[in-house]
Biotite code that builds the C-alpha atoms (Angstrom):
import biotite.structure as struc

atoms = struc.array([
    struc.Atom([50.558, 190.236, 29.036], chain_id="A", res_id=1, res_name="MET", atom_name="CA", element="C"),
    struc.Atom([47.491, 188.862, 30.789], chain_id="A", res_id=2, res_name="GLU", atom_name="CA", element="C"),
    struc.Atom([48.043, 186.787, 33.932], chain_id="A", res_id=3, res_name="THR", atom_name="CA", element="C"),
    struc.Atom([46.776, 183.220, 33.767], chain_id="A", res_id=4, res_name="ASN", atom_name="CA", element="C"),
    struc.Atom([45.424, 182.630, 37.299], chain_id="A", res_id=5, res_name="ALA", atom_name="CA", element="C"),
    struc.Atom([44.706, 178.918, 36.865], chain_id="A", res_id=6, res_name="ASN", atom_name="CA", element="C"),
    struc.Atom([48.242, 178.097, 35.663], chain_id="A", res_id=7, res_name="ASN", atom_name="CA", element="C"),
    struc.Atom([46.929, 176.524, 32.453], chain_id="A", res_id=8, res_name="ASN", atom_name="CA", element="C"),
    struc.Atom([49.785, 177.216, 30.059], chain_id="A", res_id=9, res_name="PHE", atom_name="CA", element="C"),
    struc.Atom([48.497, 175.088, 27.194], chain_id="A", res_id=10, res_name="SER", atom_name="CA", element="C"),
    struc.Atom([46.914, 177.873, 25.159], chain_id="A", res_id=11, res_name="GLU", atom_name="CA", element="C"),
    struc.Atom([49.718, 180.443, 25.591], chain_id="A", res_id=12, res_name="PRO", atom_name="CA", element="C"),
    struc.Atom([52.458, 177.913, 24.788], chain_id="A", res_id=13, res_name="THR", atom_name="CA", element="C"),
    struc.Atom([50.542, 176.685, 21.741], chain_id="A", res_id=14, res_name="THR", atom_name="CA", element="C"),
    struc.Atom([50.180, 180.280, 20.537], chain_id="A", res_id=15, res_name="ASN", atom_name="CA", element="C"),
    struc.Atom([53.884, 180.957, 21.025], chain_id="A", res_id=16, res_name="ILE", atom_name="CA", element="C"),
    struc.Atom([54.808, 177.758, 19.152], chain_id="A", res_id=17, res_name="ILE", atom_name="CA", element="C"),
    struc.Atom([52.524, 178.789, 16.288], chain_id="A", res_id=18, res_name="ASP", atom_name="CA", element="C"),
    struc.Atom([53.938, 182.317, 16.115], chain_id="A", res_id=19, res_name="GLU", atom_name="CA", element="C"),
    struc.Atom([57.545, 181.071, 16.182], chain_id="A", res_id=20, res_name="PHE", atom_name="CA", element="C"),
    struc.Atom([56.629, 178.625, 13.401], chain_id="A", res_id=21, res_name="GLY", atom_name="CA", element="C"),
    struc.Atom([55.132, 181.395, 11.288], chain_id="A", res_id=22, res_name="LYS", atom_name="CA", element="C"),
    struc.Atom([58.158, 183.626, 11.760], chain_id="A", res_id=23, res_name="LEU", atom_name="CA", element="C"),
    struc.Atom([60.639, 180.847, 11.030], chain_id="A", res_id=24, res_name="SER", atom_name="CA", element="C"),
    struc.Atom([58.670, 179.845, 7.932], chain_id="A", res_id=25, res_name="GLY", atom_name="CA", element="C"),
    struc.Atom([58.529, 183.432, 6.720], chain_id="A", res_id=26, res_name="TYR", atom_name="CA", element="C"),
    struc.Atom([62.286, 183.815, 7.104], chain_id="A", res_id=27, res_name="LEU", atom_name="CA", element="C"),
    struc.Atom([62.975, 180.563, 5.223], chain_id="A", res_id=28, res_name="ARG", atom_name="CA", element="C"),
    struc.Atom([60.534, 181.409, 2.431], chain_id="A", res_id=29, res_name="GLU", atom_name="CA", element="C"),
    struc.Atom([62.238, 184.732, 1.844], chain_id="A", res_id=30, res_name="ASN", atom_name="CA", element="C"),
    struc.Atom([65.888, 183.628, 1.888], chain_id="A", res_id=31, res_name="VAL", atom_name="CA", element="C"),
    struc.Atom([65.979, 183.113, -1.874], chain_id="A", res_id=32, res_name="GLU", atom_name="CA", element="C"),
    struc.Atom([64.407, 186.488, -2.606], chain_id="A", res_id=33, res_name="LYS", atom_name="CA", element="C"),
    struc.Atom([67.660, 188.241, -1.760], chain_id="A", res_id=34, res_name="PHE", atom_name="CA", element="C"),
    struc.Atom([70.729, 188.575, -3.914], chain_id="A", res_id=35, res_name="VAL", atom_name="CA", element="C"),
    struc.Atom([73.284, 189.353, -1.231], chain_id="A", res_id=36, res_name="HIS", atom_name="CA", element="C"),
    struc.Atom([74.798, 186.371, 0.547], chain_id="A", res_id=37, res_name="THR", atom_name="CA", element="C"),
    struc.Atom([74.888, 188.273, 3.827], chain_id="A", res_id=38, res_name="ASN", atom_name="CA", element="C"),
    struc.Atom([71.145, 188.887, 3.742], chain_id="A", res_id=39, res_name="THR", atom_name="CA", element="C"),
    struc.Atom([70.455, 185.243, 2.879], chain_id="A", res_id=40, res_name="LYS", atom_name="CA", element="C"),
    struc.Atom([72.631, 184.195, 5.804], chain_id="A", res_id=41, res_name="ALA", atom_name="CA", element="C"),
    struc.Atom([70.866, 186.643, 8.122], chain_id="A", res_id=42, res_name="LEU", atom_name="CA", element="C"),
    struc.Atom([67.458, 185.200, 7.271], chain_id="A", res_id=43, res_name="PHE", atom_name="CA", element="C"),
    struc.Atom([68.657, 181.569, 7.398], chain_id="A", res_id=44, res_name="GLY", atom_name="CA", element="C"),
    struc.Atom([70.459, 181.944, 10.700], chain_id="A", res_id=45, res_name="VAL", atom_name="CA", element="C"),
    struc.Atom([67.530, 183.866, 12.166], chain_id="A", res_id=46, res_name="SER", atom_name="CA", element="C"),
    struc.Atom([65.180, 181.014, 11.222], chain_id="A", res_id=47, res_name="ALA", atom_name="CA", element="C"),
    struc.Atom([67.481, 178.557, 12.998], chain_id="A", res_id=48, res_name="GLU", atom_name="CA", element="C"),
    struc.Atom([67.535, 180.740, 16.110], chain_id="A", res_id=49, res_name="ILE", atom_name="CA", element="C"),
    struc.Atom([63.740, 181.006, 16.118], chain_id="A", res_id=50, res_name="ILE", atom_name="CA", element="C"),
    struc.Atom([63.544, 177.201, 15.825], chain_id="A", res_id=51, res_name="ASP", atom_name="CA", element="C"),
    struc.Atom([65.841, 176.969, 18.838], chain_id="A", res_id=52, res_name="GLY", atom_name="CA", element="C"),
    struc.Atom([63.563, 179.306, 20.791], chain_id="A", res_id=53, res_name="LEU", atom_name="CA", element="C"),
    struc.Atom([60.523, 177.253, 19.799], chain_id="A", res_id=54, res_name="GLN", atom_name="CA", element="C"),
    struc.Atom([61.980, 173.929, 20.981], chain_id="A", res_id=55, res_name="LYS", atom_name="CA", element="C"),
    struc.Atom([61.642, 174.450, 24.762], chain_id="A", res_id=56, res_name="PRO", atom_name="CA", element="C"),
    struc.Atom([58.000, 175.440, 24.325], chain_id="A", res_id=57, res_name="PHE", atom_name="CA", element="C"),
    struc.Atom([57.343, 172.311, 22.261], chain_id="A", res_id=58, res_name="THR", atom_name="CA", element="C"),
    struc.Atom([59.197, 170.157, 24.799], chain_id="A", res_id=59, res_name="ASP", atom_name="CA", element="C"),
    struc.Atom([57.199, 171.757, 27.621], chain_id="A", res_id=60, res_name="PHE", atom_name="CA", element="C"),
    struc.Atom([53.894, 171.152, 25.858], chain_id="A", res_id=61, res_name="GLU", atom_name="CA", element="C"),
    struc.Atom([54.730, 167.521, 25.035], chain_id="A", res_id=62, res_name="LYS", atom_name="CA", element="C"),
    struc.Atom([56.512, 166.881, 28.351], chain_id="A", res_id=63, res_name="LYS", atom_name="CA", element="C"),
    struc.Atom([59.546, 165.655, 26.341], chain_id="A", res_id=64, res_name="ASN", atom_name="CA", element="C"),
    struc.Atom([62.026, 166.536, 29.068], chain_id="A", res_id=65, res_name="GLU", atom_name="CA", element="C"),
    struc.Atom([62.042, 165.267, 32.667], chain_id="A", res_id=66, res_name="PRO", atom_name="CA", element="C"),
    struc.Atom([62.144, 168.839, 33.950], chain_id="A", res_id=67, res_name="VAL", atom_name="CA", element="C"),
    struc.Atom([58.690, 169.501, 32.453], chain_id="A", res_id=68, res_name="TRP", atom_name="CA", element="C"),
    struc.Atom([56.969, 166.498, 34.053], chain_id="A", res_id=69, res_name="GLU", atom_name="CA", element="C"),
])
């Protein structure tokens, strides 16, 4: 990973948010393509986990939490 010398995290965090969104969307779109309940659950739960990983990046970017101010 390239070092960002000027501490401008806007572009990297935006990219991470976008990639998490794509992955979560892909998982949700494909849940119904499977017959087995276990596989559907795997994809659904994985999408929820990815959403949880995305949230701190979104909060950081929007300064939604006092810790990010």
